[in-house]
C-alpha positions in Angstrom: -185.7 -258.0 -28.7 -182.7 -256.0 -27.7 -182.7 -253.0 -25.4 -179.3 -251.7 -24.5 -177.1 -254.9 -24.4 -179.9 -257.1 -23.0 -181.6 -259.4 -25.5 -184.1 -261.1 -23.2 -186.9 -258.6 -23.4 -190.4 -260.0 -24.0 -192.8 -257.0 -24.2 -192.4 -253.2 -24.2 -195.0 -250.5 -23.7 -194.2 -246.8 -24.2 -196.1 -243.8 -22.6 -195.5 -240.1 -23.3 -192.4 -240.0 -21.2 -191.9 -243.4 -19.6 -191.4 -247.0 -20.7 -192.3 -250.3 -19.2 -190.9 -253.6 -20.3 -191.0 -257.2 -19.2 -188.2 -259.7 -19.6 -188.5 -263.4 -20.6 -188.4 -264.3 -16.9 -191.5 -262.1 -16.1 -189.5 -259.4 -14.4 -190.7 -255.8 -14.8 -188.4 -252.9 -15.7 -189.2 -249.2 -16.0 -187.4 -246.0 -17.0 -188.2 -242.4 -17.9 -190.0 -239.6 -16.1 -191.3 -240.5 -12.6 -194.0 -237.8 -12.4 -197.0 -239.2 -10.4 -195.0 -242.3 -9.4 -195.7 -244.0 -12.7 -192.3 -245.7 -12.7 -193.4 -247.7 -9.7 -190.0 -247.4 -8.0 -191.1 -245.1 -5.2 -189.6 -242.0 -6.8 -191.5 -239.0 -7.9 -188.4 -236.9 -8.7 -185.5 -238.8 -10.1 -185.7 -239.6 -13.8 -184.3 -243.0 -14.7 -182.2 -243.1 -17.9 -181.7 -246.9 -17.8 -184.1 -249.7 -16.9 -184.7 -250.3 -13.2 -186.3 -253.5 -12.0 -189.6 -253.2 -10.1 -190.4 -255.6 -7.2 -187.8 -258.3 -7.9 -189.2 -261.8 -7.5 -192.6 -260.9 -8.8 -193.7 -262.3 -12.2 -195.6 -259.8 -14.3 -197.9 -261.0 -17.1 -198.8 -257.7 -18.8 -197.9 -254.0 -18.7 -199.4 -251.0 -20.3 -198.0 -247.5 -20.3 -200.5 -244.8 -21.1 -199.9 -241.2 -21.8 -199.2 -240.4 -18.1 -200.3 -243.7 -16.5 -199.0 -247.2 -15.8 -201.0 -250.4 -15.5 -199.0 -253.5 -14.6 -200.7 -256.9 -14.1 -199.0 -259.4 -11.8 -199.2 -263.1 -12.4 -198.6 -263.8 -8.7 -197.8 -261.6 -5.8 -194.6 -261.7 -3.9 -195.0 -262.3 -0.1 -195.0 -258.5 0.4 -198.0 -256.5 -0.7 -197.8 -254.8 -4.0 -196.4 -251.3 -3.4 -197.3 -249.5 -6.6 -197.7 -245.8 -5.7 -201.1 -244.3 -6.2 -201.2 -241.7 -8.9 
């Protein structure tokens, strides 16, 4: 599927005001409203208009964007601990 100019997207999940997507390589990308830290990029303030990669080097198997929540599932953890902000 195509998002922007990239055509290597595997799965997309849309919440009320944020989006999560995985690429064919298992990387996780988010964009939208960061309220409650649901983008997973450490920001609670700056809205992202374009996809931003979350924890490069981690392979994500599934993602789910709820109304105001985010539920990613990692296939394997990178050497550093997962740093998804608490909501």
